[in-house]
C-alpha positions as CSV (number, residue, x, y, z in Angstrom):
1,M,6.7,15.9,2.3
2,K,4.6,16.4,5.6
3,L,2.8,13.5,6.3
4,H,-0.7,14.3,8.2
5,F,-2.2,11.9,10.6
6,I,-6.1,12.1,10.5
7,D,-8.2,11.1,13.6
8,R,-11.9,10.2,13.0
9,T,-12.9,9.2,16.3
10,S,-14.1,12.5,17.7
11,S,-16.6,12.5,15.0
12,A,-17.4,8.6,14.3
13,T,-21.0,7.6,15.0
14,N,-21.0,4.4,13.0
15,S,-18.4,1.8,13.1
16,L,-18.3,2.3,9.2
17,S,-18.6,5.1,7.2
18,V,-19.3,5.6,3.4
19,T,-18.7,9.1,1.8
20,Q,-19.1,10.3,-1.8
21,N,-17.0,12.8,-2.7
22,S,-17.6,15.2,-5.7
23,H,-14.9,18.4,-6.4
24,P,-13.2,20.2,-9.1
25,H,-10.0,18.2,-7.5
26,F,-9.0,15.8,-5.0
27,L,-7.1,17.3,-2.0
28,K,-3.0,17.4,-2.4
29,F,-3.0,15.9,1.2
30,W,-0.5,13.1,2.2
31,H,-2.0,11.5,5.2
32,F,-2.7,7.9,7.0
33,H,-5.1,6.6,9.3
34,P,-5.9,3.5,11.5
35,E,-8.9,2.7,8.9
36,L,-8.7,0.7,6.2
37,E,-9.7,2.4,3.0
38,L,-11.6,1.3,-0.1
39,V,-11.5,3.9,-2.8
40,L,-13.7,3.4,-6.3
41,I,-12.6,6.3,-8.7
42,V,-15.9,7.2,-10.4
43,K,-14.2,10.2,-12.4
44,S,-11.1,11.7,-13.0
45,T,-7.4,11.1,-13.6
46,G,-4.2,12.3,-12.0
47,T,-1.5,10.3,-10.2
48,R,-1.8,7.9,-7.0
49,F,0.6,8.0,-4.1
50,V,0.4,4.9,-2.1
51,G,3.6,4.0,0.3
52,D,6.4,4.6,-2.1
53,S,4.3,3.8,-5.0
54,I,3.9,6.4,-7.8
55,E,1.3,5.4,-10.3
56,K,-0.9,6.9,-12.8
57,F,-4.8,6.4,-12.0
58,N,-8.1,6.5,-14.2
59,E,-11.8,6.1,-13.8
60,G,-12.9,2.9,-12.6
61,E,-9.9,1.7,-10.7
62,L,-10.5,0.4,-7.3
63,V,-7.9,0.5,-4.4
64,L,-7.9,-0.9,-1.2
65,L,-5.7,0.2,1.7
66,G,-4.4,-1.0,4.9
67,K,-4.2,0.6,8.1
68,N,-1.7,3.4,8.3
69,L,-0.8,3.3,5.3
70,P,0.3,7.0,3.6
71,H,-1.6,7.7,0.6
72,M,-2.8,10.6,-1.8
73,W,-4.6,11.0,-5.3
74,I,-3.1,14.3,-7.3
75,N,-5.1,15.2,-10.2
76,D,-3.8,16.0,-13.7
77,P,-2.6,19.7,-13.7
78,S,-6.2,20.8,-16.1
79,Y,-8.1,19.7,-13.1
80,Y,-6.6,22.8,-11.3
81,K,-7.4,25.7,-13.7
82,G,-10.1,27.6,-12.4
83,S,-12.0,27.6,-15.3
84,T,-12.4,24.0,-16.2
85,D,-15.3,22.0,-15.7
86,L,-13.9,18.9,-14.9
87,K,-14.6,16.6,-12.0
88,A,-12.9,14.5,-9.3
89,E,-15.4,12.1,-8.0
90,A,-14.9,9.2,-5.6
91,I,-16.6,6.8,-3.2
92,A,-14.6,6.0,-0.1
93,V,-15.4,3.6,2.9
94,H,-13.7,3.5,6.0
95,F,-13.2,0.7,8.6
96,K,-11.3,-0.4,11.2
97,K,-10.1,-4.1,11.3
98,E,-11.9,-5.0,14.4
99,F,-15.4,-3.1,13.5
100,L,-17.1,-6.0,13.8
101,G,-14.8,-7.8,16.7
102,I,-11.2,-8.2,17.8
103,Q,-11.9,-11.9,16.3
104,F,-14.4,-11.8,14.0
105,F,-12.1,-11.9,10.8
106,E,-9.9,-15.0,12.7
107,T,-13.3,-17.1,12.3
108,P,-12.9,-19.9,9.3
109,E,-15.7,-18.4,7.4
110,M,-13.9,-15.0,6.9
111,K,-10.3,-16.5,6.1
112,A,-10.1,-15.2,2.4
113,I,-11.1,-11.6,3.8
114,A,-8.5,-11.7,6.5
115,H,-5.7,-12.8,3.9
116,L,-7.2,-9.6,1.6
117,I,-7.1,-7.4,4.6
118,S,-3.5,-8.6,5.2
119,R,-2.2,-7.8,1.9
120,A,-3.9,-4.6,1.8
121,S,-1.5,-3.7,4.5
122,L,0.6,-2.6,1.6
123,G,-1.9,-1.3,-0.6
124,I,-3.9,-3.2,-3.4
125,V,-5.3,-1.8,-6.9
126,F,-8.2,-3.5,-8.8
127,P,-7.8,-2.1,-12.2
128,D,-10.9,-3.7,-13.9
129,I,-13.7,-4.8,-11.3
130,S,-17.1,-5.9,-13.1
131,K,-20.0,-3.3,-13.4
132,A,-22.1,-5.4,-11.1
133,L,-19.3,-4.5,-8.2
134,K,-19.0,-1.0,-8.6
135,K,-22.8,-0.7,-8.5
136,K,-22.8,-2.3,-5.7
137,I,-19.9,-0.1,-4.0
138,K,-21.7,3.1,-5.3
139,G,-25.0,1.7,-3.8
140,L,-23.5,1.3,-0.1
141,I,-24.2,5.0,0.3
142,K,-28.1,4.4,0.3
143,L,-28.2,1.4,2.6
144,N,-29.0,1.7,6.3
145,D,-26.4,0.6,8.6
146,F,-27.2,-2.9,8.9
147,D,-27.3,-3.6,5.1
148,K,-24.1,-1.6,4.6
149,V,-22.2,-3.9,6.8
150,V,-23.8,-6.8,5.1
151,S,-22.9,-5.4,1.5
152,L,-19.3,-4.7,2.7
153,L,-18.6,-8.1,3.7
154,Q,-20.1,-9.3,0.1
155,I,-17.7,-6.7,-1.6
156,L,-14.5,-7.5,0.3
157,Q,-15.3,-11.2,0.1
158,E,-15.9,-10.6,-3.7
159,L,-12.5,-8.7,-3.9
160,A,-10.8,-11.5,-1.7
161,K,-11.4,-14.0,-4.9
162,N,-10.5,-11.6,-7.5
163,S,-7.2,-13.0,-9.5
164,N,-7.0,-9.4,-11.2
165,S,-5.4,-7.3,-8.8
166,R,-1.7,-5.8,-7.7
167,I,0.1,-5.0,-4.3
168,L,1.3,-1.3,-4.7
169,S,3.6,-0.4,-2.1
170,S,6.9,-2.4,-1.4
171,N,8.1,-4.8,1.5
172,G,10.5,-2.3,2.6
173,F,7.8,0.5,3.2
174,V,5.5,-1.3,5.4
175,K,6.6,-4.2,7.1
176,P,4.8,-7.1,6.6
177,F,3.8,-9.6,9.2
178,N,1.1,-12.3,8.8
179,N,-0.1,-14.6,11.9
180,N,-0.4,-17.4,9.1
181,D,2.9,-17.4,8.3
182,S,5.0,-20.6,9.0
183,Q,7.6,-20.4,11.7
184,D,10.3,-20.6,9.1
185,L,9.1,-17.8,7.3
186,K,9.0,-15.6,10.5
187,K,12.2,-16.5,11.5
188,I,13.4,-15.5,8.1
189,Y,11.4,-12.1,8.3
190,E,12.3,-11.3,11.7
191,Y,15.8,-11.7,11.0
192,I,15.9,-9.9,7.1
193,F,14.0,-6.7,8.6
194,K,16.5,-6.3,11.8
195,N,19.3,-6.6,9.7
196,F,18.5,-5.4,6.0
197,N,20.6,-2.3,6.4
198,K,23.8,-4.5,7.2
199,P,25.8,-6.9,5.5
200,I,23.3,-9.9,4.8
201,S,24.1,-13.4,2.8
202,S,21.5,-16.0,1.9
203,N,23.7,-18.4,3.4
204,K,23.3,-16.7,7.0
205,V,19.5,-16.3,6.7
206,A,19.4,-20.2,5.7
207,E,21.2,-21.0,8.7
208,V,18.5,-19.0,11.0
209,A,16.1,-21.0,9.1
210,N,18.0,-24.2,9.7
211,M,18.2,-25.1,6.2
212,N,21.2,-25.8,3.7
213,P,21.8,-22.7,1.5
214,S,20.3,-24.9,-1.8
215,A,17.3,-25.7,0.5
216,F,16.8,-22.5,1.3
217,S,17.1,-20.7,-2.1
218,R,14.5,-23.1,-3.4
219,F,12.1,-22.4,-0.5
220,F,12.4,-18.7,-0.9
221,T,12.0,-18.4,-4.6
222,K,8.9,-20.9,-4.6
223,I,7.3,-18.8,-1.8
224,H,8.2,-15.0,-3.0
225,R,8.4,-16.2,-6.9
226,K,12.0,-13.8,-6.7
227,S,15.6,-14.8,-5.5
228,F,16.1,-13.7,-1.9
229,T,18.8,-10.9,-3.5
230,R,16.1,-9.5,-5.2
231,Y,13.8,-9.4,-2.1
232,L,16.5,-7.8,0.2
233,N,17.3,-5.3,-2.6
234,E,13.4,-4.6,-2.6
235,I,13.6,-4.0,1.1
236,R,16.1,-1.9,1.0
237,V,14.8,0.1,-1.8
238,G,11.5,0.4,0.0
239,Y,13.1,1.8,2.9
240,A,15.2,4.5,1.0
241,C,12.1,5.6,-0.5
242,K,10.6,6.0,3.0
243,M,13.6,8.3,4.2
244,L,13.5,10.1,0.5
245,I,9.9,11.1,1.1
246,E,10.6,12.2,4.5
247,G,13.1,14.5,2.9
248,E,15.3,14.7,6.0
249,Q,18.5,13.1,4.8
250,K,21.0,13.6,1.7
251,I,20.9,10.7,-0.6
252,I,24.3,9.6,-0.2
253,S,23.3,9.1,3.6
254,I,20.4,7.2,2.6
255,C,22.1,5.3,0.5
256,Y,24.2,3.6,3.5
257,E,21.5,3.6,5.9
258,S,19.3,1.5,4.0
259,G,22.1,-1.3,3.5
260,F,23.6,-0.3,0.1
261,R,27.8,-0.4,0.2
262,N,28.0,2.2,-2.6
263,V,25.9,5.1,-4.4
264,S,26.2,3.6,-8.2
265,N,25.1,0.0,-6.9
266,F,22.2,2.0,-4.9
267,N,21.2,4.2,-8.2
268,R,21.3,1.1,-9.8
269,Q,19.0,-1.1,-7.9
270,F,16.6,2.0,-7.1
271,K,15.8,2.3,-10.9
272,L,15.7,-1.5,-11.7
273,I,13.3,-1.6,-8.9
274,R,11.3,1.7,-8.8
275,G,11.9,2.7,-12.6
276,I,13.5,6.2,-11.8
277,T,16.6,7.0,-10.0
278,P,16.6,8.2,-6.1
279,N,16.7,11.9,-7.2
280,E,13.6,11.6,-9.7
281,F,12.0,10.0,-6.9
282,A,12.4,12.9,-4.2
283,K,11.9,15.2,-6.9
284,I,8.3,14.5,-7.4
285,Y,7.6,14.7,-3.7
286,D,9.4,18.2,-3.7
287,D,7.4,19.2,-6.8
288,T,3.9,17.9,-4.9
289,T,4.7,19.7,-1.6
290,E,5.1,22.7,-3.5
291,L,1.6,22.3,-5.1
292,E,-0.2,22.2,-1.7
């Protein structure tokens, strides 16, 4: 599926934009842009594509997307029938991380929002936000420029405190680096992302982190709430998803390039992590391309 870059710089007159979209259906447009995007689904249902995440979406859900994260919303088939009176409605807010200055979100007062923006690099879904927050997001469209900025900061602060949220895309699709990570974690991440498509042992990563193997295992599991092997397989599957979406290589080549040593284990781990096989995953994107 072809990925499109959207450049808003030529038409932008403000540091953030708020748009209210109401159409018979959302555009089937797989795209990315340097702005973060906050999307409230007001009406309609369908399938949401964010990075390598493919899930159903419903009215009322809120999604925060990091910069350059590919995404697309496709409505259910009933929305594309000419005689239907169904509507797809959404509120979309676009802003760059540095829209208030390069160091604004590095201040102590903005720590919670900075962490939220970092998490958004993989996409975050808030499936059940309060009516008051929905009203505040819808109200952005009517505010003057100054009040929009103030209200957006309030919204982001509330989302940063929201415990009912979930990361969408996988670590392998978008490489996460956080300036607040410890030096030990940075060493671990750098080694994993440089070598994930080669044979990697937890003992070797422990050596890189200057830990003994048992201490490394406890440390890694505490931080990620999963074993190192599971995390590594998620990285590899995420990378495989990226190549499957691009559709330029055969699955057997993708298997080895993403770090798996045989196709059967690749298929098994892919289904365990994504819930479908590599073939089924690729077919979803092929079918989507045919609809464009």
